[in-house]
Every structure is written in structure tokens, then in C-alpha cells.
C-alpha positions as CSV (number, residue, x, y, z in Angstrom):
1,M,83.6,-92.6,184.6
2,K,81.0,-91.0,185.8
3,S,80.1,-87.5,185.4
4,P,80.2,-85.0,188.2
5,R,77.1,-84.2,186.9
6,Q,75.2,-87.7,187.7
7,L,77.3,-88.0,191.3
8,A,75.4,-84.0,192.1
9,G,71.8,-85.3,191.3
10,V,72.9,-88.5,194.4
11,S,74.2,-85.5,196.9
12,R,70.8,-83.5,196.4
13,R,68.8,-86.3,197.0
14,L,71.1,-87.4,200.1
15,L,69.8,-83.3,200.9
16,G,66.7,-84.1,200.3
17,F,66.6,-86.4,202.6
18,F,68.2,-84.1,205.5
19,S,65.3,-81.3,204.3
20,G,62.6,-83.9,204.7
21,L,63.9,-84.7,208.6
22,C,64.8,-81.3,210.0
23,L,62.2,-79.5,207.8
24,L,64.7,-76.8,206.6
25,G,63.8,-73.4,207.2
26,P,65.6,-70.8,209.6
27,S,66.5,-71.1,213.1
28,S,64.6,-69.9,216.0
29,V,63.7,-68.4,219.6
30,L,61.5,-69.6,220.9
31,A,57.9,-68.4,221.2
32,A,57.2,-68.4,224.8
33,A,60.3,-65.8,225.4
34,S,59.1,-63.4,222.5
35,Y,55.3,-63.1,223.4
36,G,54.5,-64.7,226.5
37,I,52.2,-67.5,227.0
38,L,48.8,-67.1,228.5
39,P,46.8,-63.8,227.7
40,Q,47.9,-63.0,231.5
41,D,51.7,-62.6,229.8
42,V,50.8,-61.7,226.0
43,G,48.5,-58.6,227.9
44,S,50.9,-57.5,230.8
45,A,54.4,-58.0,228.3
46,Q,55.5,-60.0,230.9
47,A,55.9,-57.5,233.4
48,L,53.2,-59.9,235.8
49,S,54.4,-63.3,234.5
50,P,56.9,-63.6,237.5
51,F,54.0,-63.5,240.2
52,S,51.3,-65.2,237.7
53,S,49.8,-68.1,240.0
54,R,49.0,-69.5,236.4
55,A,50.0,-72.8,234.8
56,S,52.7,-70.4,232.7
57,A,54.4,-70.1,236.2
58,A,56.0,-73.6,235.5
59,F,57.6,-71.6,232.8
60,Y,57.7,-68.1,234.4
61,N,58.6,-68.8,238.6
62,P,57.2,-72.3,240.0
63,A,56.9,-70.6,243.8
64,A,54.2,-68.7,242.3
65,L,52.1,-71.4,241.8
66,V,51.5,-71.0,245.4
67,L,49.8,-68.1,245.5
68,S,46.9,-69.1,244.7
69,P,45.5,-72.2,246.2
70,R,43.3,-73.8,243.8
71,G,43.2,-76.0,240.8
72,E,42.9,-74.8,237.4
73,L,42.8,-77.0,234.5
74,T,43.1,-73.9,231.1
75,G,42.8,-74.6,227.7
76,A,44.1,-71.1,225.3
77,I,45.2,-70.3,221.3
78,L,47.6,-68.2,221.0
79,H,47.9,-66.6,217.0
80,A,50.9,-64.2,216.1
81,D,50.6,-62.1,212.5
82,H,54.3,-61.1,211.5
83,E,54.9,-58.0,209.3
84,L,58.6,-59.1,209.0
85,N,60.0,-56.5,206.1
86,G,63.2,-55.8,204.4
87,R,64.2,-52.9,202.0
88,S,66.8,-53.1,200.3
89,L,70.0,-49.7,200.9
90,G,71.4,-50.8,196.9
91,G,74.7,-52.3,197.8
92,E,77.7,-54.2,194.9
93,A,74.9,-57.0,194.3
94,P,72.1,-56.6,195.4
95,L,69.5,-59.3,194.2
96,E,66.5,-58.7,192.8
97,R,63.7,-59.4,195.0
98,D,59.6,-59.8,195.0
99,G,58.2,-56.2,197.5
100,Q,60.0,-55.5,201.4
101,R,57.8,-58.2,203.1
102,L,60.5,-61.6,203.7
103,S,58.2,-63.8,206.0
104,D,54.1,-62.9,206.7
105,T,53.9,-66.5,207.9
106,P,52.0,-66.9,211.2
107,S,52.1,-68.6,214.4
108,Q,49.6,-70.4,215.8
109,Q,49.6,-72.2,219.6
110,L,47.4,-74.0,220.5
111,Q,48.3,-74.7,224.7
112,L,46.9,-76.8,228.4
113,G,48.0,-75.7,231.8
114,L,47.1,-77.6,234.2
115,K,48.2,-76.8,238.4
116,T,46.7,-79.1,240.8
117,D,47.8,-79.8,245.0
118,L,49.5,-82.4,245.5
119,S,49.1,-82.0,249.2
120,G,46.3,-84.4,249.6
121,L,49.3,-87.4,248.5
122,T,50.9,-86.9,251.8
123,L,49.7,-86.8,255.7
124,S,50.3,-83.5,256.1
125,D,48.3,-80.4,254.3
126,H,50.9,-78.2,254.2
127,P,50.4,-77.1,250.2
128,I,52.4,-78.9,247.1
129,L,51.1,-76.9,243.6
130,L,52.3,-78.7,240.8
131,G,52.3,-77.0,237.8
132,V,52.6,-78.4,233.8
133,M,52.4,-76.3,230.8
134,L,52.2,-77.9,227.5
135,G,51.7,-76.1,223.4
136,S,51.6,-77.4,219.8
137,D,52.4,-74.6,217.3
138,R,49.4,-75.0,214.0
139,F,47.2,-75.9,216.6
140,T,48.5,-79.2,217.3
141,K,49.2,-80.0,213.8
142,E,52.7,-79.3,214.0
143,I,54.8,-81.0,217.4
144,M,57.9,-81.3,216.6
145,A,58.7,-78.6,213.3
146,F,62.6,-78.0,213.3
147,E,63.7,-74.9,211.4
148,A,67.9,-74.4,210.1
149,A,69.1,-73.3,206.8
150,T,71.1,-69.8,205.4
151,S,69.7,-67.4,203.1
152,R,71.2,-64.9,200.6
153,E,68.0,-62.6,201.6
154,G,67.9,-62.0,205.4
155,Q,66.0,-64.2,207.8
156,F,64.4,-63.1,211.0
157,M,65.9,-64.7,213.9
158,R,62.1,-64.7,215.7
159,Y,59.3,-65.5,214.6
160,Q,59.1,-68.9,213.1
161,R,57.8,-72.3,213.6
162,Q,57.8,-73.2,217.2
163,P,58.1,-76.7,218.5
164,L,56.8,-78.6,221.4
165,L,56.7,-76.9,224.3
166,L,56.3,-78.9,228.1
167,S,57.8,-77.0,231.2
168,V,56.8,-79.1,234.5
169,G,57.2,-77.2,237.7
170,V,56.5,-77.0,242.0
171,G,55.8,-74.7,244.6
172,T,55.8,-75.1,248.2
173,R,55.6,-72.7,250.7
174,V,58.7,-72.6,253.5
175,W,58.1,-69.9,255.6
176,R,55.4,-66.6,255.8
177,G,55.6,-65.0,253.0
178,L,58.1,-67.0,251.6
179,N,58.0,-69.1,248.7
180,L,60.1,-71.3,246.5
181,G,59.9,-73.4,243.4
182,A,61.6,-75.5,240.7
183,G,61.1,-76.9,237.8
184,V,62.1,-77.9,234.4
185,R,61.8,-77.5,230.9
186,V,61.8,-81.0,228.2
187,T,63.5,-79.8,225.1
188,L,63.8,-82.9,222.3
189,R,67.5,-84.5,221.0
190,N,67.2,-85.8,217.2
191,E,69.3,-88.3,216.1
192,A,69.2,-89.6,212.2
193,D,70.7,-92.3,210.9
194,L,70.0,-93.1,207.1
195,F,72.2,-95.8,205.0
196,V,72.0,-96.6,201.2
197,N,73.5,-98.1,198.6
198,T,72.5,-96.2,194.8
199,D,72.9,-96.2,191.7
200,L,73.2,-93.2,189.6
201,G,70.2,-93.1,188.7
202,G,68.6,-92.6,192.5
203,N,68.2,-96.3,192.5
204,T,68.2,-97.7,196.1
205,E,68.5,-100.9,197.7
206,S,70.0,-102.3,201.5
207,E,68.4,-99.4,202.8
208,A,68.7,-98.8,206.8
209,L,67.4,-95.8,208.3
210,S,66.8,-95.3,212.6
211,V,65.5,-92.1,214.1
212,S,65.2,-91.1,217.5
213,A,64.2,-88.3,220.3
214,S,65.5,-87.9,223.4
215,P,64.0,-85.4,226.0
216,T,67.3,-82.6,227.4
217,L,66.0,-80.9,230.7
218,S,66.8,-77.9,231.2
219,P,66.3,-76.1,234.9
220,V,63.9,-73.7,236.0
221,V,64.2,-72.1,239.8
222,G,62.5,-69.4,241.5
223,A,61.3,-67.9,245.1
224,T,58.5,-65.2,246.0
225,L,58.8,-63.5,248.9
226,D,55.3,-61.1,250.8
227,L,57.4,-58.6,252.6
228,G,54.5,-57.3,254.1
229,E,53.2,-60.8,255.5
230,T,56.9,-61.4,256.0
231,F,58.6,-58.4,258.0
232,G,55.1,-56.2,258.3
233,G,53.4,-58.9,260.4
234,G,50.2,-58.1,257.9
235,Q,50.5,-53.9,258.5
236,G,52.6,-51.1,257.3
237,W,54.0,-49.5,254.1
238,M,55.1,-53.3,253.3
239,Q,52.0,-54.2,253.5
240,G,51.6,-55.5,249.5
241,L,54.6,-55.3,248.3
242,S,55.9,-58.2,246.5
243,L,59.3,-59.4,245.3
244,A,60.2,-62.6,243.2
245,A,63.3,-64.0,241.8
246,S,64.0,-66.4,239.3
247,Y,66.0,-68.2,237.0
248,R,65.6,-71.2,233.9
249,G,68.2,-72.3,231.9
250,Y,69.2,-72.3,228.7
251,A,67.6,-74.4,225.9
252,S,67.6,-75.7,222.5
253,N,66.2,-78.7,220.5
254,R,69.4,-80.3,218.8
255,T,69.2,-82.4,215.5
256,Q,72.4,-84.9,214.5
257,V,71.3,-86.4,210.9
258,A,74.2,-88.8,210.1
259,A,73.7,-90.5,206.1
260,E,76.0,-92.6,204.4
261,A,75.9,-93.8,201.0
262,E,77.4,-96.3,198.3
263,I,77.6,-95.6,194.7
264,D,77.8,-98.4,192.6
265,G,80.7,-98.2,191.1
266,V,81.9,-95.0,191.9
267,V,82.2,-95.1,195.5
268,Q,82.3,-98.2,197.9
269,D,82.7,-98.2,201.2
270,P,82.8,-96.7,203.7
271,G,81.0,-94.4,201.1
272,L,79.8,-91.5,201.0
273,E,79.5,-89.9,204.5
274,L,77.4,-86.4,204.9
275,A,76.3,-85.1,208.8
276,L,74.7,-82.0,209.4
277,N,74.1,-80.9,213.8
278,T,71.8,-77.9,214.2
279,F,70.2,-76.1,217.1
280,D,66.7,-74.6,216.7
281,A,63.8,-72.9,219.2
282,F,67.1,-71.5,221.9
283,T,66.3,-69.4,224.6
284,P,69.4,-68.2,226.5
285,A,69.3,-68.1,230.1
286,T,67.6,-65.9,232.0
287,F,67.8,-64.6,235.4
288,T,64.6,-62.3,236.5
289,L,64.0,-59.9,239.4
290,A,60.9,-57.8,239.8
291,S,58.5,-56.6,242.5
292,Q,54.9,-55.9,242.7
293,Y,52.9,-53.8,244.4
294,L,49.0,-54.5,245.2
295,F,46.9,-50.9,246.5
296,G,44.4,-51.2,248.9
297,T,41.4,-50.9,245.8
298,G,42.7,-53.7,244.7
299,T,45.0,-52.7,241.8
300,T,48.6,-54.2,240.8
301,F,51.5,-52.8,239.6
302,G,54.8,-54.6,239.1
303,L,58.3,-53.7,237.5
304,A,60.2,-57.0,236.0
305,L,64.1,-56.3,235.6
306,E,65.2,-59.5,233.0
307,Y,68.5,-60.5,232.3
308,Q,69.3,-62.4,229.0
309,D,72.3,-64.9,229.0
310,W,73.3,-65.4,225.4
311,S,76.9,-66.6,225.3
312,K,75.3,-70.4,225.5
313,V,73.8,-69.6,222.0
314,Q,76.9,-68.1,220.4
315,E,78.8,-71.6,221.7
316,D,76.0,-73.4,220.3
317,L,75.6,-71.9,217.0
318,A,79.5,-71.9,216.1
319,R,79.5,-75.7,216.7
320,D,76.3,-75.9,214.3
321,T,77.3,-77.5,210.6
322,V,74.5,-75.1,209.2
323,H,75.8,-71.7,211.0
324,D,79.0,-72.2,211.6
325,Q,80.1,-70.3,208.7
326,A,78.8,-67.2,210.4
327,Q,80.4,-66.9,213.3
328,I,77.4,-65.2,214.9
329,Q,78.6,-63.2,217.6
330,F,75.9,-62.2,220.7
331,R,75.9,-59.9,223.4
332,D,73.8,-60.1,226.8
333,V,70.7,-57.7,227.5
334,L,69.4,-56.2,229.9
335,I,65.3,-56.1,229.6
336,P,62.6,-53.9,231.4
337,R,59.1,-54.4,231.5
338,L,56.5,-52.7,233.5
339,G,53.3,-53.7,234.1
340,F,49.9,-53.0,236.1
341,A,46.1,-55.3,236.1
342,H,43.2,-52.6,237.8
343,P,40.0,-54.6,239.1
344,L,36.6,-52.3,237.4
345,N,34.8,-54.5,239.7
346,D,34.1,-58.1,241.4
347,W,34.2,-59.8,238.0
348,L,36.2,-58.0,235.3
349,T,40.1,-57.5,235.4
350,V,41.7,-55.0,232.9
351,R,45.6,-55.3,232.6
352,G,48.5,-54.0,230.2
353,G,52.3,-53.5,229.9
354,V,55.6,-51.9,228.0
355,A,58.6,-53.5,227.7
356,W,61.6,-52.6,225.5
357,E,63.6,-55.2,224.3
358,R,67.3,-54.8,223.0
359,S,68.4,-57.6,220.2
360,A,71.1,-59.6,221.3
361,L,72.4,-59.9,217.7
362,E,75.6,-58.0,217.1
363,S,76.4,-55.9,213.9
364,G,78.4,-57.9,211.8
365,P,79.4,-59.7,209.5
366,Q,77.2,-63.2,209.1
367,L,78.5,-65.2,205.8
368,N,75.3,-67.4,204.3
369,V,73.6,-66.7,207.6
370,N,72.6,-63.1,207.6
371,Y,70.3,-62.9,210.2
372,L,67.9,-60.2,211.0
373,D,66.9,-59.2,214.8
374,N,65.7,-56.1,216.1
375,D,65.1,-53.9,219.1
376,R,61.5,-53.8,219.7
377,I,59.4,-52.2,221.8
378,V,56.0,-54.0,223.3
379,L,53.2,-52.9,224.0
380,G,50.2,-55.3,225.5
381,V,46.4,-54.6,227.1
382,G,43.8,-57.4,228.3
383,A,41.2,-58.3,230.4
384,S,40.0,-61.4,232.1
385,A,36.4,-62.0,233.3
386,T,35.1,-64.6,236.3
387,L,31.6,-65.9,235.0
388,P,29.3,-66.4,238.0
389,Q,29.8,-70.4,239.2
390,F,26.6,-72.7,237.3
391,A,25.8,-76.0,237.5
392,P,27.5,-78.6,236.5
393,L,30.2,-76.3,238.2
394,A,31.9,-76.3,241.5
395,Y,33.7,-72.7,240.8
396,P,33.3,-70.4,238.5
397,I,35.0,-70.0,234.7
398,T,38.2,-67.2,234.2
399,L,37.7,-66.2,231.0
400,E,41.0,-64.3,229.1
401,F,41.7,-62.0,226.6
402,G,45.6,-60.6,226.0
403,Y,47.2,-58.3,222.6
404,Q,51.1,-57.4,222.3
405,Y,51.9,-55.8,219.7
406,Q,55.8,-55.5,218.8
407,E,57.3,-53.2,216.2
408,L,60.8,-54.0,215.1
409,R,62.9,-50.6,215.0
410,D,64.2,-50.1,212.0
411,R,67.9,-51.9,211.6
412,D,70.1,-51.7,208.6
413,F,72.4,-54.8,207.8
414,E,75.1,-55.9,205.4
415,L,74.4,-59.1,203.9
416,Y,77.4,-61.9,203.3
417,S,77.5,-64.3,200.7
418,D,79.9,-67.1,198.9
419,D,78.1,-67.9,196.2
420,P,80.3,-67.7,192.9
421,A,77.5,-65.9,191.3
422,N,78.8,-63.1,194.2
423,P,80.5,-60.6,192.6
424,T,82.2,-59.5,195.8
425,G,83.3,-62.7,197.3
426,P,83.1,-63.9,200.7
427,D,85.1,-61.0,202.4
428,A,82.8,-58.2,201.5
429,P,79.0,-57.2,201.7
430,F,77.1,-57.8,198.2
431,E,74.0,-55.6,199.5
432,T,72.8,-53.8,202.7
433,L,69.6,-54.3,204.1
434,Q,66.9,-52.4,206.6
435,A,65.0,-54.4,208.9
436,N,61.2,-53.7,210.5
437,G,59.0,-54.9,210.8
438,S,55.7,-55.3,213.4
439,V,53.5,-58.3,215.4
440,H,50.1,-58.8,216.1
441,V,49.7,-60.9,218.7
442,F,46.4,-62.2,220.3
443,S,45.5,-65.1,222.9
444,G,42.6,-66.0,224.4
445,S,41.7,-69.0,226.8
446,L,39.4,-70.3,229.5
447,T,40.2,-71.3,233.3
448,L,38.1,-74.2,234.7
449,T,39.2,-73.9,238.6
450,F,38.2,-77.1,241.2
């Protein structure tokens, strides 16, 4: 009769296969929703993003693409430094920790944005603007990073490795001052199937592996309205006042893995079956209402209210085989954002923004998963410089920089585990952890106009 230790060795090899496919680690919220995409978004704390005519409008509000008729090609980089801490407040069986730092892995994005007018494809001069936004983590070294794991120590729900970002949007003018837009964010559904015949020594034969990835589409729709142009005839108090509304559907990456192992003399057909179904890089359904006022001096002030519906995230994590035992609960949140942009002269503009982002994660037991998430104060500053046109380029070059600071407010969490070594058992917390930290985000871009 084969020993349990030998069977456990085979199981560990299969789990190693799972880990290799999924790059196991904590699941996370998409970075674009946490920091912003381009320097304009980072520097204004995303307060001015509903009106940004850059290629990132494909993600935020495709209708805003129409606000500038020129085509643009933008290359950008984003670097975020994380100092994510957990301070033990004691408990029945606190873990031995090597300091308070839980994570300091940076996020590094390389981004490419394209915006162009498609009206040349038609017999009409009516503007139809296309925007495409593409981003990849670790400066394109990771395109399909995926993370999902349990944690006794506690793990932050945000600020982890990020998968490919791809958003496509189209905007057009439908009436004077009124623009509409629609687009999609593309995420991946990954599936892998493994069959292997093995002995207890781990020697395999008759292996069969199938891996596939298919796209799933999440909708983005939006509108902008220039009240002065629509109702004021270009005069009166409404001149310079604009409104925007947008909706981004829930999106996430999903990975399903199924493995079957037959072990000679121990487990025959149908074999030892293991299955994994997990979600990552989730962004909640988001409704945004925003207003912007352009003063005669060129100064712009913007206010955005962002409502995030987390119900679908909660439903998916309840079906997630990594997180289902935790019964994670979320609440919907309303995020206010305030920003400004001010031209210092004909070629240099400065901007800034502030936001209060309440955590959507409810307090309560999260068996084995132990997510950490905090309320955040977000401060952003930035600048853009338009350099004079020079040969052989037909139009000026725009350089932009954005910096963002996020302060994670102190929040206490009780940690739960069903590990046999845990003396409190799964129904009582073994440790209380105070989570806090800070995030520094740097973003720079170069834009060519055509």
C-alpha cells in the first residue's frame, strides 16, 4: 500500500503546475482604477479624467475624444512605489513577523495610446474619433500576470501585479455641444486542461496539456455636454460650463484550470481530479458624473463623483475556489474628486487634484484570505509642456508629468485561519493587524500630434 507521504508528493507537483499557470499571489484591483492611466489622470487624482481628450478617454469616457479633433500618438511610463505595512496588535496566537512591511513590490507600466479621426473613411466630414489605450506591467515583461492566493499574514487587495490593459472607444458629436461615445475594455478568460499519468516518484508519461485564452468585453459609454454652446449661444453664465457622465461595466480576468492525474497502481481512471477557478484585476461597475468650468483666464476647475457598485465583485469571489471560503463582503462607495488646471503661459500648464477614496471592503472574518484595504487620501500634481514645432514634425510635441501620493489610513483587521497549527480554530481570530501605508506614483508621457 502506498504511503500518504508519497500521495502528497504527487499532489504537490500538481499544485506546482497550478502555481506556474496562475502566478499565485494576492488578487488585485486594476491599477488604472487605483492611480489613473496617463499623467493628466495621475496629476489630477482622476478628477479631470471624464473630460480628458487623450487616448485614455477610451477607458474613462469615449465621448471626450471629440473635445480635441487632432490625432495623437502617446507613449507613457508609470512607476508606483508601495510601502504597505501591517503592525501586529497581538492576539491569541500572533505570527512571528520580520518587521511590519507586508509588500513593497513596485508597479511599472509601459503604455501606448492612439487617437485618430475616422471621418476620412466616410463621405462626410462629421468627426468620428477613435481612441485605443494599451498598457503592460513591468515595462512589457509581463502581459498576462495573474495572481490569486490565500494568506495567513494578511494581503493587500490593491497594488499588486497587473495584466494587460486594453481599451478601445469611439466618440462623435451628435448636436451642438453634445458628444456621445462608446467602447469596450478587453479582458481575458484563460482556460487550461492537464492530463498526466505518473508514478509515485513523479515520473510522468502520456501527458496532455491544453491552454487557451479568449477575450471578454466590458462596455464603456459616456457623454459630454457644453452648456454654453448648447443652450447659451456662446454667451451668459453657462459659457465655459460642461457636464460629463459615463458608465464602465464590471470587468475582471478569469482563469480556470482543470487537472487529472492517474497514478499507476493507486488511482486509475477517472484519476485524481483538481480544479481551480479564480478572478483577478477586477474593477467594479462605475458610474461617474462630473462638471468642469473653464474661466476666461484659461483656468479649469473640475468636480467628479464616482459611484462604484461592488456587488458583482462579491458574487464572483464567492464562486472563486481560492477565495470562496472567506465569504468576503463589499459595500458600494461614492468617491469625490476635485481638480484644476491652470496655464502659466502659452506652453506650460500645471494641474492638481485631491480625492477621498473610501474602502469598499467590509470589516469581518475572511477565513484564510485575510484581505487588507484602507480608506485613502489621494493628492496629485502635474504639468504639461508644449514644445515648439520643429522639422520634420508638422505639429508641436507635448511632454507631461504627473505625481500622486496616496496615504492609507490606519485600519484594524482580525485574521482568521483554519490551519491545524492555529490554536484558536477557524471561528475565532488568532491575531489583530493594523494596516496602513503610502504609495508614490510617478508618470511621464510624450505625445505627438498629427
